[in-house]
Biopython code that builds the backbone (N, CA, C, O; Angstrom):
import numpy as np
from Bio.PDB.StructureBuilder import StructureBuilder

atoms = [
    (1, "UNK", "N", (-122.775, -47.568, 58.341)),
    (1, "UNK", "CA", (-123.043, -46.672, 57.225)),
    (1, "UNK", "C", (-122.545, -47.291, 55.944)),
    (1, "UNK", "O", (-121.437, -47.826, 55.896)),
    (2, "UNK", "N", (-123.355, -47.223, 54.901)),
    (2, "UNK", "CA", (-123.027, -47.835, 53.619)),
    (2, "UNK", "C", (-123.048, -46.755, 52.543)),
    (2, "UNK", "O", (-123.907, -45.874, 52.533)),
    (3, "UNK", "N", (-122.090, -46.848, 51.652)),
    (3, "UNK", "CA", (-122.082, -45.935, 50.494)),
    (3, "UNK", "C", (-121.982, -46.735, 49.220)),
    (3, "UNK", "O", (-121.268, -47.735, 49.148)),
    (4, "UNK", "N", (-122.706, -46.283, 48.216)),
    (4, "UNK", "CA", (-122.559, -46.813, 46.856)),
    (4, "UNK", "C", (-122.094, -45.649, 45.997)),
    (4, "UNK", "O", (-122.769, -44.624, 45.915)),
    (5, "UNK", "N", (-120.938, -45.806, 45.355)),
    (5, "UNK", "CA", (-120.398, -44.717, 44.561)),
    (5, "UNK", "C", (-120.298, -45.193, 43.118)),
    (5, "UNK", "O", (-119.644, -46.194, 42.826)),
    (6, "UNK", "N", (-120.945, -44.474, 42.233)),
    (6, "UNK", "CA", (-121.000, -44.782, 40.810)),
    (6, "UNK", "C", (-120.051, -43.906, 40.032)),
    (6, "UNK", "O", (-119.712, -42.800, 40.455)),
    (7, "UNK", "N", (-119.625, -44.408, 38.889)),
    (7, "UNK", "CA", (-118.834, -43.626, 37.947)),
    (7, "UNK", "C", (-119.054, -44.182, 36.551)),
    (7, "UNK", "O", (-119.546, -45.297, 36.381)),
    (8, "UNK", "N", (-118.685, -43.391, 35.559)),
    (8, "UNK", "CA", (-118.673, -43.882, 34.190)),
    (8, "UNK", "C", (-119.757, -43.333, 33.272)),
    (8, "UNK", "O", (-119.776, -43.665, 32.087)),
    (9, "UNK", "N", (-120.638, -42.521, 33.775)),
    (9, "UNK", "CA", (-121.651, -41.944, 32.880)),
    (9, "UNK", "C", (-121.061, -40.921, 31.962)),
    (9, "UNK", "O", (-119.873, -40.612, 32.054)),
    (10, "UNK", "N", (-121.879, -40.379, 31.064)),
    (10, "UNK", "CA", (-121.401, -39.365, 30.148)),
    (10, "UNK", "C", (-122.263, -39.239, 28.922)),
    (10, "UNK", "O", (-123.387, -39.738, 28.868)),
    (11, "UNK", "N", (-121.709, -38.557, 27.932)),
    (11, "UNK", "CA", (-122.384, -38.305, 26.662)),
    (11, "UNK", "C", (-121.756, -39.167, 25.595)),
    (11, "UNK", "O", (-120.532, -39.190, 25.464)),
    (12, "UNK", "N", (-122.554, -39.869, 24.835)),
    (12, "UNK", "CA", (-122.059, -40.736, 23.771)),
    (12, "UNK", "C", (-123.009, -40.684, 22.595)),
    (12, "UNK", "O", (-124.202, -40.435, 22.772)),
    (13, "UNK", "N", (-122.504, -40.913, 21.409)),
    (13, "UNK", "CA", (-123.356, -40.959, 20.223)),
    (13, "UNK", "C", (-124.052, -42.317, 20.140)),
    (13, "UNK", "O", (-123.568, -43.317, 20.671)),
    (14, "UNK", "N", (-125.189, -42.325, 19.466)),
    (14, "UNK", "CA", (-125.897, -43.569, 19.248)),
    (14, "UNK", "C", (-124.986, -44.601, 18.603)),
    (14, "UNK", "O", (-124.235, -44.295, 17.677)),
    (15, "UNK", "N", (-125.064, -45.825, 19.104)),
    (15, "UNK", "CA", (-124.209, -46.886, 18.604)),
    (15, "UNK", "C", (-122.931, -47.032, 19.412)),
    (15, "UNK", "O", (-122.199, -48.007, 19.239)),
    (16, "UNK", "N", (-122.658, -46.096, 20.277)),
    (16, "UNK", "CA", (-121.455, -46.124, 21.087)),
    (16, "UNK", "C", (-121.604, -46.976, 22.342)),
    (16, "UNK", "O", (-122.623, -47.632, 22.556)),
    (17, "UNK", "N", (-120.555, -46.947, 23.167)),
    (17, "UNK", "CA", (-120.498, -47.756, 24.380)),
    (17, "UNK", "C", (-120.092, -46.925, 25.587)),
    (17, "UNK", "O", (-119.369, -45.935, 25.475)),
    (18, "UNK", "N", (-120.570, -47.347, 26.720)),
    (18, "UNK", "CA", (-120.149, -46.806, 28.004)),
    (18, "UNK", "C", (-120.088, -47.936, 29.021)),
    (18, "UNK", "O", (-120.789, -48.940, 28.898)),
    (19, "UNK", "N", (-119.249, -47.760, 30.016)),
    (19, "UNK", "CA", (-119.155, -48.744, 31.112)),
    (19, "UNK", "C", (-119.347, -48.029, 32.429)),
    (19, "UNK", "O", (-118.596, -47.119, 32.781)),
    (20, "UNK", "N", (-120.369, -48.457, 33.152)),
    (20, "UNK", "CA", (-120.663, -47.892, 34.475)),
    (20, "UNK", "C", (-120.031, -48.798, 35.545)),
    (20, "UNK", "O", (-119.986, -50.022, 35.418)),
    (21, "UNK", "N", (-119.551, -48.140, 36.595)),
    (21, "UNK", "CA", (-118.981, -48.863, 37.724)),
    (21, "UNK", "C", (-119.639, -48.403, 39.028)),
    (21, "UNK", "O", (-120.055, -47.252, 39.162)),
    (22, "UNK", "N", (-119.717, -49.315, 39.963)),
    (22, "UNK", "CA", (-120.288, -48.970, 41.284)),
    (22, "UNK", "C", (-119.578, -49.793, 42.333)),
    (22, "UNK", "O", (-119.415, -51.006, 42.201)),
    (23, "UNK", "N", (-119.160, -49.101, 43.380)),
    (23, "UNK", "CA", (-118.460, -49.784, 44.486)),
    (23, "UNK", "C", (-119.212, -49.526, 45.785)),
    (23, "UNK", "O", (-119.540, -48.386, 46.116)),
    (24, "UNK", "N", (-119.477, -50.596, 46.509)),
    (24, "UNK", "CA", (-120.123, -50.483, 47.813)),
    (24, "UNK", "C", (-119.068, -50.533, 48.923)),
    (24, "UNK", "O", (-118.134, -51.334, 48.873)),
    (25, "UNK", "N", (-119.232, -49.670, 49.917)),
    (25, "UNK", "CA", (-118.292, -49.649, 51.028)),
    (25, "UNK", "C", (-119.028, -49.351, 52.320)),
    (25, "UNK", "O", (-120.153, -48.850, 52.310)),
    (26, "UNK", "N", (-118.374, -49.667, 53.440)),
    (26, "UNK", "CA", (-118.974, -49.409, 54.738)),
    (26, "UNK", "C", (-119.091, -50.680, 55.543)),
    (26, "UNK", "O", (-118.392, -51.662, 55.294)),
    (27, "UNK", "N", (-119.987, -50.648, 56.514)),
    (27, "UNK", "CA", (-120.129, -51.765, 57.465)),
    (27, "UNK", "C", (-121.025, -52.850, 56.866)),
    (27, "UNK", "O", (-122.164, -53.050, 57.287)),
    (28, "UNK", "N", (-120.474, -53.534, 55.879)),
    (28, "UNK", "CA", (-121.231, -54.532, 55.118)),
    (28, "UNK", "C", (-120.877, -55.937, 55.618)),
    (28, "UNK", "O", (-119.708, -56.319, 55.682)),
    (29, "UNK", "N", (-121.919, -56.687, 55.967)),
    (29, "UNK", "CA", (-121.716, -58.084, 56.336)),
    (29, "UNK", "C", (-121.783, -58.976, 55.119)),
    (29, "UNK", "O", (-120.935, -59.847, 54.926)),
    (30, "UNK", "N", (-122.793, -58.756, 54.301)),
    (30, "UNK", "CA", (-122.934, -59.562, 53.065)),
    (30, "UNK", "C", (-123.744, -58.784, 52.049)),
    (30, "UNK", "O", (-124.573, -57.941, 52.393)),
    (31, "UNK", "N", (-123.483, -59.089, 50.792)),
    (31, "UNK", "CA", (-124.228, -58.459, 49.697)),
    (31, "UNK", "C", (-125.068, -59.534, 49.030)),
    (31, "UNK", "O", (-124.532, -60.524, 48.531)),
    (32, "UNK", "N", (-126.371, -59.347, 49.020)),
    (32, "UNK", "CA", (-127.278, -60.364, 48.454)),
    (32, "UNK", "C", (-127.472, -60.181, 46.958)),
    (32, "UNK", "O", (-127.606, -61.156, 46.219)),
    (33, "UNK", "N", (-127.487, -58.933, 46.513)),
    (33, "UNK", "CA", (-127.662, -58.650, 45.095)),
    (33, "UNK", "C", (-127.218, -57.227, 44.817)),
    (33, "UNK", "O", (-127.302, -56.353, 45.680)),
    (34, "UNK", "N", (-126.745, -57.009, 43.605)),
    (34, "UNK", "CA", (-126.426, -55.648, 43.139)),
    (34, "UNK", "C", (-126.987, -55.486, 41.742)),
    (34, "UNK", "O", (-127.102, -56.446, 40.979)),
    (35, "UNK", "N", (-127.326, -54.269, 41.431)),
    (35, "UNK", "CA", (-127.912, -54.070, 40.118)),
    (35, "UNK", "C", (-127.930, -52.612, 39.708)),
    (35, "UNK", "O", (-127.439, -51.730, 40.413)),
    (36, "UNK", "N", (-128.512, -52.393, 38.544)),
    (36, "UNK", "CA", (-128.635, -51.063, 37.978)),
    (36, "UNK", "C", (-130.087, -50.771, 37.612)),
    (36, "UNK", "O", (-130.789, -51.607, 37.044)),
    (37, "UNK", "N", (-130.505, -49.574, 37.949)),
    (37, "UNK", "CA", (-131.813, -49.059, 37.572)),
    (37, "UNK", "C", (-131.585, -47.773, 36.795)),
    (37, "UNK", "O", (-130.499, -47.194, 36.830)),
    (38, "UNK", "N", (-132.622, -47.337, 36.095)),
    (38, "UNK", "CA", (-132.493, -46.053, 35.410)),
    (38, "UNK", "C", (-133.838, -45.338, 35.465)),
    (38, "UNK", "O", (-134.901, -45.948, 35.580)),
    (39, "UNK", "N", (-133.736, -44.016, 35.376)),
    (39, "UNK", "CA", (-134.929, -43.178, 35.353)),
    (39, "UNK", "C", (-134.762, -42.086, 34.328)),
    (39, "UNK", "O", (-133.875, -41.240, 34.433)),
    (40, "UNK", "N", (-135.643, -42.117, 33.316)),
    (40, "UNK", "CA", (-135.644, -41.088, 32.322)),
    (40, "UNK", "C", (-136.616, -39.969, 32.715)),
    (40, "UNK", "O", (-137.536, -40.223, 33.492)),
    (41, "UNK", "N", (-136.452, -38.782, 32.225)),
    (41, "UNK", "CA", (-137.332, -37.681, 32.572)),
    (41, "UNK", "C", (-138.808, -38.033, 32.327)),
    (41, "UNK", "O", (-139.177, -38.479, 31.241)),
    (42, "UNK", "N", (-139.626, -37.829, 33.336)),
    (42, "UNK", "CA", (-141.039, -38.082, 33.215)),
    (42, "UNK", "C", (-141.442, -39.541, 33.296)),
    (42, "UNK", "O", (-142.611, -39.875, 33.107)),
    (43, "UNK", "N", (-140.493, -40.407, 33.574)),
    (43, "UNK", "CA", (-140.785, -41.832, 33.636)),
    (43, "UNK", "C", (-140.416, -42.399, 35.004)),
    (43, "UNK", "O", (-139.655, -41.802, 35.767)),
    (44, "UNK", "N", (-140.977, -43.561, 35.285)),
    (44, "UNK", "CA", (-140.657, -44.210, 36.567)),
    (44, "UNK", "C", (-139.300, -44.883, 36.499)),
    (44, "UNK", "O", (-138.819, -45.235, 35.422)),
    (45, "UNK", "N", (-138.699, -45.054, 37.639)),
    (45, "UNK", "CA", (-137.450, -45.789, 37.713)),
    (45, "UNK", "C", (-137.695, -47.247, 37.329)),
    (45, "UNK", "O", (-138.682, -47.847, 37.757)),
    (46, "UNK", "N", (-136.804, -47.812, 36.528)),
    (46, "UNK", "CA", (-136.996, -49.183, 36.055)),
    (46, "UNK", "C", (-135.696, -49.978, 36.237)),
    (46, "UNK", "O", (-134.594, -49.428, 36.220)),
    (47, "UNK", "N", (-135.867, -51.254, 36.406)),
    (47, "UNK", "CA", (-134.726, -52.160, 36.500)),
    (47, "UNK", "C", (-134.049, -52.288, 35.122)),
    (47, "UNK", "O", (-134.715, -52.500, 34.108)),
    (48, "UNK", "N", (-132.737, -52.156, 35.110)),
    (48, "UNK", "CA", (-131.972, -52.419, 33.889)),
    (48, "UNK", "C", (-131.405, -53.816, 33.933)),
    (48, "UNK", "O", (-131.599, -54.602, 33.006)),
    (49, "UNK", "N", (-130.698, -54.131, 35.017)),
    (49, "UNK", "CA", (-130.105, -55.452, 35.173)),
    (49, "UNK", "C", (-129.708, -55.636, 36.633)),
    (49, "UNK", "O", (-129.348, -54.681, 37.321)),
    (50, "UNK", "N", (-129.782, -56.881, 37.089)),
    (50, "UNK", "CA", (-129.274, -57.160, 38.423)),
    (50, "UNK", "C", (-128.601, -58.516, 38.433)),
    (50, "UNK", "O", (-128.770, -59.335, 37.530)),
    (51, "UNK", "N", (-127.816, -58.723, 39.509)),
    (51, "UNK", "CA", (-127.021, -59.911, 39.657)),
    (51, "UNK", "C", (-127.057, -60.321, 41.137)),
    (51, "UNK", "O", (-126.723, -59.529, 42.018)),
    (52, "UNK", "N", (-127.468, -61.566, 41.392)),
    (52, "UNK", "CA", (-127.572, -62.032, 42.763)),
    (52, "UNK", "C", (-126.282, -62.695, 43.232)),
    (52, "UNK", "O", (-125.425, -63.018, 42.410)),
    (53, "UNK", "N", (-126.132, -62.899, 44.510)),
    (53, "UNK", "CA", (-124.948, -63.553, 45.044)),
    (53, "UNK", "C", (-124.843, -64.985, 44.556)),
    (53, "UNK", "O", (-123.751, -65.552, 44.527)),
    (54, "UNK", "N", (-125.975, -65.580, 44.169)),
    (54, "UNK", "CA", (-125.957, -66.926, 43.643)),
    (54, "UNK", "C", (-125.507, -66.995, 42.187)),
    (54, "UNK", "O", (-125.294, -68.077, 41.639)),
    (55, "UNK", "N", (-125.366, -65.816, 41.570)),
    (55, "UNK", "CA", (-124.863, -65.784, 40.196)),
    (55, "UNK", "C", (-125.911, -65.583, 39.133)),
    (55, "UNK", "O", (-125.563, -65.496, 37.956)),
    (56, "UNK", "N", (-127.176, -65.503, 39.486)),
    (56, "UNK", "CA", (-128.210, -65.325, 38.460)),
    (56, "UNK", "C", (-128.278, -63.829, 38.085)),
    (56, "UNK", "O", (-128.017, -62.936, 38.891)),
    (57, "UNK", "N", (-128.642, -63.624, 36.831)),
    (57, "UNK", "CA", (-128.752, -62.250, 36.324)),
    (57, "UNK", "C", (-130.124, -62.057, 35.670)),
    (57, "UNK", "O", (-130.731, -62.998, 35.160)),
    (58, "UNK", "N", (-130.578, -60.833, 35.704)),
    (58, "UNK", "CA", (-131.821, -60.455, 35.051)),
    (58, "UNK", "C", (-131.599, -59.189, 34.264)),
    (58, "UNK", "O", (-130.868, -58.298, 34.696)),
    (59, "UNK", "N", (-132.231, -59.108, 33.108)),
    (59, "UNK", "CA", (-132.107, -57.931, 32.271)),
    (59, "UNK", "C", (-133.505, -57.459, 31.834)),
    (59, "UNK", "O", (-134.420, -58.257, 31.628)),
    (60, "UNK", "N", (-133.627, -56.158, 31.706)),
    (60, "UNK", "CA", (-134.847, -55.624, 31.063)),
    (60, "UNK", "C", (-134.825, -56.053, 29.603)),
    (60, "UNK", "O", (-133.770, -56.121, 28.971)),
    (61, "UNK", "N", (-136.005, -56.337, 29.088)),
    (61, "UNK", "CA", (-136.075, -56.782, 27.665)),
    (61, "UNK", "C", (-135.431, -55.775, 26.710)),
    (61, "UNK", "O", (-134.851, -56.144, 25.689)),
    (62, "UNK", "N", (-135.548, -54.504, 27.066)),
    (62, "UNK", "CA", (-135.073, -53.447, 26.177)),
    (62, "UNK", "C", (-133.547, -53.386, 26.070)),
    (62, "UNK", "O", (-133.015, -52.745, 25.164)),
    (63, "UNK", "N", (-132.834, -54.060, 27.004)),
    (63, "UNK", "CA", (-131.369, -54.001, 26.958)),
    (63, "UNK", "C", (-130.721, -55.345, 26.687)),
    (63, "UNK", "O", (-129.502, -55.428, 26.539)),
    (64, "UNK", "N", (-131.523, -56.398, 26.621)),
    (64, "UNK", "CA", (-130.958, -57.733, 26.387)),
    (64, "UNK", "C", (-130.162, -57.778, 25.098)),
    (64, "UNK", "O", (-130.612, -57.300, 24.056)),
    (65, "UNK", "N", (-128.977, -58.356, 25.180)),
    (65, "UNK", "CA", (-128.131, -58.469, 24.006)),
    (65, "UNK", "C", (-127.229, -57.243, 23.789)),
    (65, "UNK", "O", (-126.320, -57.275, 22.960)),
    (66, "UNK", "N", (-127.486, -56.183, 24.528)),
    (66, "UNK", "CA", (-126.685, -54.960, 24.361)),
    (66, "UNK", "C", (-125.925, -54.619, 25.663)),
    (66, "UNK", "O", (-124.799, -54.122, 25.616)),
    (67, "UNK", "N", (-126.541, -54.886, 26.795)),
    (67, "UNK", "CA", (-125.920, -54.552, 28.094)),
    (67, "UNK", "C", (-125.480, -55.858, 28.783)),
    (67, "UNK", "O", (-126.100, -56.911, 28.637)),
    (68, "UNK", "N", (-124.396, -55.735, 29.527)),
    (68, "UNK", "CA", (-123.904, -56.848, 30.312)),
    (68, "UNK", "C", (-123.558, -56.401, 31.726)),
    (68, "UNK", "O", (-122.783, -55.464, 31.920)),
    (69, "UNK", "N", (-124.148, -57.090, 32.724)),
    (69, "UNK", "CA", (-123.815, -56.784, 34.110)),
    (69, "UNK", "C", (-122.779, -57.785, 34.616)),
    (69, "UNK", "O", (-122.831, -58.967, 34.277)),
    (70, "UNK", "N", (-121.858, -57.315, 35.411)),
    (70, "UNK", "CA", (-120.856, -58.201, 35.974)),
    (70, "UNK", "C", (-120.438, -57.724, 37.341)),
    (70, "UNK", "O", (-120.603, -56.551, 37.676)),
    (71, "UNK", "N", (-119.908, -58.613, 38.118)),
    (71, "UNK", "CA", (-119.433, -58.280, 39.470)),
    (71, "UNK", "C", (-117.921, -58.386, 39.517)),
    (71, "UNK", "O", (-117.319, -59.214, 38.833)),
    (72, "UNK", "N", (-117.320, -57.541, 40.330)),
    (72, "UNK", "CA", (-115.886, -57.620, 40.513)),
    (72, "UNK", "C", (-115.488, -58.803, 41.374)),
    (72, "UNK", "O", (-116.336, -59.453, 41.986)),
    (73, "UNK", "N", (-114.205, -59.075, 41.418)),
    (73, "UNK", "CA", (-113.697, -60.200, 42.189)),
    (73, "UNK", "C", (-114.010, -60.077, 43.669)),
    (73, "UNK", "O", (-114.259, -61.070, 44.353)),
    (74, "UNK", "N", (-113.994, -58.858, 44.146)),
    (74, "UNK", "CA", (-114.263, -58.600, 45.574)),
    (74, "UNK", "C", (-115.760, -58.641, 45.875)),
    (74, "UNK", "O", (-116.155, -58.578, 47.039)),
    (75, "UNK", "N", (-116.594, -58.746, 44.849)),
    (75, "UNK", "CA", (-118.040, -58.884, 44.971)),
    (75, "UNK", "C", (-118.731, -57.632, 45.528)),
    (75, "UNK", "O", (-119.958, -57.602, 45.630)),
    (76, "UNK", "N", (-117.963, -56.610, 45.887)),
    (76, "UNK", "CA", (-118.613, -55.387, 46.346)),
    (76, "UNK", "C", (-118.696, -54.354, 45.239)),
    (76, "UNK", "O", (-119.072, -53.206, 45.471)),
    (77, "UNK", "N", (-118.341, -54.772, 44.032)),
    (77, "UNK", "CA", (-118.426, -53.866, 42.874)),
    (77, "UNK", "C", (-119.332, -54.497, 41.817)),
    (77, "UNK", "O", (-119.448, -55.718, 41.713)),
    (78, "UNK", "N", (-119.944, -53.653, 41.069)),
    (78, "UNK", "CA", (-120.791, -54.111, 39.962)),
    (78, "UNK", "C", (-120.552, -53.174, 38.778)),
    (78, "UNK", "O", (-120.366, -51.968, 38.941)),
    (79, "UNK", "N", (-120.562, -53.763, 37.591)),
    (79, "UNK", "CA", (-120.313, -53.027, 36.375)),
    (79, "UNK", "C", (-121.475, -53.224, 35.433)),
    (79, "UNK", "O", (-122.188, -54.226, 35.489)),
    (80, "UNK", "N", (-121.652, -52.240, 34.560)),
    (80, "UNK", "CA", (-122.654, -52.361, 33.508)),
    (80, "UNK", "C", (-121.984, -51.926, 32.205)),
    (80, "UNK", "O", (-121.729, -50.741, 31.995)),
    (81, "UNK", "N", (-121.707, -52.880, 31.346)),
    (81, "UNK", "CA", (-121.173, -52.592, 30.042)),
    (81, "UNK", "C", (-122.356, -52.361, 29.091)),
    (81, "UNK", "O", (-123.198, -53.237, 28.892)),
    (82, "UNK", "N", (-122.390, -51.177, 28.524)),
    (82, "UNK", "CA", (-123.515, -50.801, 27.650)),
    (82, "UNK", "C", (-122.994, -50.608, 26.232)),
    (82, "UNK", "O", (-122.201, -49.704, 25.968)),
    (83, "UNK", "N", (-123.436, -51.447, 25.344)),
    (83, "UNK", "CA", (-123.037, -51.351, 23.927)),
    (83, "UNK", "C", (-124.253, -51.009, 23.068)),
    (83, "UNK", "O", (-125.399, -51.124, 23.502)),
    (84, "UNK", "N", (-123.969, -50.590, 21.852)),
    (84, "UNK", "CA", (-125.042, -50.263, 20.901)),
    (84, "UNK", "C", (-126.060, -49.354, 21.521)),
    (84, "UNK", "O", (-127.260, -49.603, 21.405)),
    (85, "UNK", "N", (-125.617, -48.304, 22.177)),
    (85, "UNK", "CA", (-126.499, -47.415, 22.903)),
    (85, "UNK", "C", (-127.463, -46.699, 21.952)),
    (85, "UNK", "O", (-127.122, -46.370, 20.816)),
    (86, "UNK", "N", (-128.664, -46.473, 22.453)),
    (86, "UNK", "CA", (-129.713, -45.819, 21.699)),
    (86, "UNK", "C", (-130.149, -44.543, 22.435)),
    (86, "UNK", "O", (-129.987, -44.449, 23.652)),
    (87, "UNK", "N", (-130.694, -43.574, 21.716)),
    (87, "UNK", "CA", (-131.196, -42.352, 22.415)),
    (87, "UNK", "C", (-132.165, -42.684, 23.535)),
    (87, "UNK", "O", (-132.196, -41.979, 24.544)),
    (88, "UNK", "N", (-132.949, -43.729, 23.388)),
    (88, "UNK", "CA", (-133.904, -44.089, 24.429)),
    (88, "UNK", "C", (-133.243, -44.675, 25.680)),
    (88, "UNK", "O", (-133.926, -44.929, 26.673)),
    (89, "UNK", "N", (-131.931, -44.890, 25.646)),
    (89, "UNK", "CA", (-131.216, -45.306, 26.842)),
    (89, "UNK", "C", (-130.849, -44.137, 27.732)),
    (89, "UNK", "O", (-130.353, -44.323, 28.843)),
    (90, "UNK", "N", (-131.094, -42.926, 27.239)),
    (90, "UNK", "CA", (-130.781, -41.730, 27.999)),
    (90, "UNK", "C", (-131.569, -41.709, 29.299)),
    (90, "UNK", "O", (-132.796, -41.805, 29.287)),
    (91, "UNK", "N", (-130.871, -41.586, 30.411)),
    (91, "UNK", "CA", (-131.489, -41.603, 31.744)),
    (91, "UNK", "C", (-130.416, -41.376, 32.796)),
    (91, "UNK", "O", (-129.220, -41.367, 32.507)),
    (92, "UNK", "N", (-130.876, -41.194, 34.010)),
    (92, "UNK", "CA", (-129.976, -41.271, 35.164)),
    (92, "UNK", "C", (-129.927, -42.720, 35.586)),
    (92, "UNK", "O", (-130.971, -43.331, 35.814)),
    (93, "UNK", "N", (-128.755, -43.276, 35.694)),
    (93, "UNK", "CA", (-128.550, -44.643, 36.079)),
    (93, "UNK", "C", (-128.150, -44.739, 37.546)),
    (93, "UNK", "O", (-127.227, -44.059, 37.994)),
    (94, "UNK", "N", (-128.851, -45.585, 38.284)),
    (94, "UNK", "CA", (-128.610, -45.730, 39.698)),
    (94, "UNK", "C", (-128.105, -47.145, 40.014)),
    (94, "UNK", "O", (-128.654, -48.140, 39.541)),
    (95, "UNK", "N", (-127.059, -47.200, 40.814)),
    (95, "UNK", "CA", (-126.607, -48.466, 41.350)),
    (95, "UNK", "C", (-127.460, -48.800, 42.590)),
    (95, "UNK", "O", (-127.796, -47.906, 43.367)),
    (96, "UNK", "N", (-127.801, -50.058, 42.769)),
    (96, "UNK", "CA", (-128.566, -50.488, 43.918)),
    (96, "UNK", "C", (-127.974, -51.770, 44.489)),
    (96, "UNK", "O", (-127.444, -52.610, 43.761)),
    (97, "UNK", "N", (-128.076, -51.897, 45.798)),
    (97, "UNK", "CA", (-127.572, -53.098, 46.459)),
    (97, "UNK", "C", (-128.518, -53.525, 47.533)),
    (97, "UNK", "O", (-129.009, -52.703, 48.307)),
    (98, "UNK", "N", (-128.781, -54.821, 47.588)),
    (98, "UNK", "CA", (-129.534, -55.462, 48.668)),
    (98, "UNK", "C", (-128.487, -56.094, 49.545)),
    (98, "UNK", "O", (-127.916, -57.123, 49.185)),
    (99, "UNK", "N", (-128.223, -55.496, 50.696)),
    (99, "UNK", "CA", (-127.145, -56.009, 51.494)),
    (99, "UNK", "C", (-127.491, -55.996, 52.986)),
    (99, "UNK", "O", (-128.403, -55.306, 53.440)),
    (100, "UNK", "N", (-126.734, -56.774, 53.702)),
    (100, "UNK", "CA", (-126.906, -56.884, 55.147)),
    (100, "UNK", "C", (-125.736, -56.171, 55.813)),
    (100, "UNK", "O", (-124.575, -56.448, 55.514)),
    (101, "UNK", "N", (-126.054, -55.251, 56.720)),
    (101, "UNK", "CA", (-125.004, -54.527, 57.409)),
    (101, "UNK", "C", (-124.591, -55.287, 58.679)),
    (101, "UNK", "O", (-125.343, -56.105, 59.210)),
    (102, "UNK", "N", (-123.396, -54.993, 59.136)),
    (102, "UNK", "CA", (-122.898, -55.619, 60.362)),
    (102, "UNK", "C", (-123.812, -55.283, 61.529)),
    (102, "UNK", "O", (-124.087, -54.115, 61.803)),
    (103, "UNK", "N", (-124.275, -56.317, 62.209)),
    (103, "UNK", "CA", (-125.122, -56.098, 63.364)),
    (103, "UNK", "C", (-126.524, -55.642, 63.046)),
    (103, "UNK", "O", (-127.258, -55.195, 63.928)),
    (104, "UNK", "N", (-126.906, -55.757, 61.754)),
    (104, "UNK", "CA", (-128.225, -55.316, 61.386)),
    (104, "UNK", "C", (-128.868, -56.229, 60.363)),
    (104, "UNK", "O", (-128.362, -57.320, 60.101)),
    (105, "UNK", "N", (-129.962, -55.806, 59.789)),
    (105, "UNK", "CA", (-130.670, -56.620, 58.839)),
    (105, "UNK", "C", (-130.361, -56.214, 57.395)),
    (105, "UNK", "O", (-129.481, -55.397, 57.126)),
    (106, "UNK", "N", (-131.115, -56.813, 56.493)),
    (106, "UNK", "CA", (-130.939, -56.534, 55.071)),
    (106, "UNK", "C", (-131.778, -55.328, 54.647)),
    (106, "UNK", "O", (-132.946, -55.191, 55.011)),
    (107, "UNK", "N", (-131.148, -54.477, 53.877)),
    (107, "UNK", "CA", (-131.848, -53.286, 53.361)),
    (107, "UNK", "C", (-131.369, -52.999, 51.952)),
    (107, "UNK", "O", (-130.333, -53.498, 51.515)),
    (108, "UNK", "N", (-132.142, -52.185, 51.251)),
    (108, "UNK", "CA", (-131.769, -51.709, 49.931)),
    (108, "UNK", "C", (-131.044, -50.380, 50.070)),
    (108, "UNK", "O", (-131.455, -49.503, 50.829)),
    (109, "UNK", "N", (-129.947, -50.250, 49.313)),
    (109, "UNK", "CA", (-129.168, -49.008, 49.310)),
    (109, "UNK", "C", (-129.044, -48.551, 47.848)),
    (109, "UNK", "O", (-129.045, -49.355, 46.916)),
    (110, "UNK", "N", (-128.938, -47.215, 47.691)),
    (110, "UNK", "CA", (-128.891, -46.634, 46.354)),
    (110, "UNK", "C", (-127.682, -45.703, 46.249)),
    (110, "UNK", "O", (-127.269, -45.066, 47.218)),
    (111, "UNK", "N", (-127.134, -45.653, 45.039)),
    (111, "UNK", "CA", (-126.124, -44.672, 44.722)),
    (111, "UNK", "C", (-126.750, -43.336, 44.394)),
    (111, "UNK", "O", (-127.973, -43.199, 44.397)),
    (112, "UNK", "N", (-125.923, -42.358, 44.113)),
    (112, "UNK", "CA", (-126.416, -40.997, 43.848)),
    (112, "UNK", "C", (-126.896, -40.824, 42.413)),
    (112, "UNK", "O", (-127.568, -39.844, 42.093)),
    (113, "UNK", "N", (-126.560, -41.758, 41.568)),
    (113, "UNK", "CA", (-126.982, -41.673, 40.163)),
    (113, "UNK", "C", (-125.927, -41.034, 39.276)),
    (113, "UNK", "O", (-125.203, -40.120, 39.671)),
    (114, "UNK", "N", (-125.875, -41.566, 38.042)),
    (114, "UNK", "CA", (-124.938, -41.010, 37.074)),
    (114, "UNK", "C", (-125.672, -40.820, 35.750)),
    (114, "UNK", "O", (-126.399, -41.711, 35.309)),
    (115, "UNK", "N", (-125.487, -39.670, 35.118)),
    (115, "UNK", "CA", (-126.245, -39.353, 33.891)),
    (115, "UNK", "C", (-125.623, -40.061, 32.695)),
    (115, "UNK", "O", (-124.407, -40.037, 32.506)),
    (116, "UNK", "N", (-126.467, -40.682, 31.901)),
    (116, "UNK", "CA", (-126.057, -41.227, 30.599)),
    (116, "UNK", "C", (-126.922, -40.566, 29.549)),
    (116, "UNK", "O", (-128.150, -40.637, 29.607)),
    (117, "UNK", "N", (-126.278, -39.921, 28.587)),
    (117, "UNK", "CA", (-126.964, -39.227, 27.524)),
    (117, "UNK", "C", (-126.482, -39.766, 26.185)),
    (117, "UNK", "O", (-125.287, -39.743, 25.890)),
    (118, "UNK", "N", (-127.417, -40.250, 25.380)),
    (118, "UNK", "CA", (-127.099, -40.799, 24.068)),
    (118, "UNK", "C", (-127.674, -39.898, 22.999)),
    (118, "UNK", "O", (-128.891, -39.734, 22.912)),
    (119, "UNK", "N", (-126.832, -39.326, 22.203)),
    (119, "UNK", "CA", (-127.297, -38.409, 21.162)),
    (119, "UNK", "C", (-127.518, -39.161, 19.844)),
    (119, "UNK", "O", (-126.827, -40.132, 19.536)),
    (120, "UNK", "N", (-128.472, -38.693, 19.101)),
    (120, "UNK", "CA", (-128.821, -39.373, 17.842)),
    (120, "UNK", "C", (-128.017, -38.843, 16.667)),
    (120, "UNK", "O", (-128.190, -39.308, 15.540)),
]
sb = StructureBuilder()
sb.init_structure("model")
sb.init_model(0)
sb.init_chain("A")
sb.init_seg("    ")
for serial, (resi, resn, name, xyz) in enumerate(atoms, 1):
    if name == "N":
        sb.init_residue(resn, " ", resi, " ")
    sb.init_atom(name, np.array(xyz, "f"), 0.0, 1.0, " ", f" {name:<3s}", serial, name[0])
structure = sb.get_structure()
């Protein structure tokens, strides 16, 4: 059993900053990639940023230069530093992990989501 637990969402004014955290726990053999997605009301879930075990990172064009994804030393945690927030960043943010469980194969796992609201 694997759990992804997120924290750090909230309400912030435009131009402000928030830092999201996510920790993976359970019967994990290896983590191939971790990342953040978001879903705004009436829109599809979209990739915000991800980070692979090899160290490569990807960002959505809309957040480049403002958001930074990083991994903790234990590699089972992922952070999203969000600066210069805009009202259009308002969404539920989900942590995701592509990982291999002990005695099993690789699967995608999702956190429960954390609300980020940016007021204008």
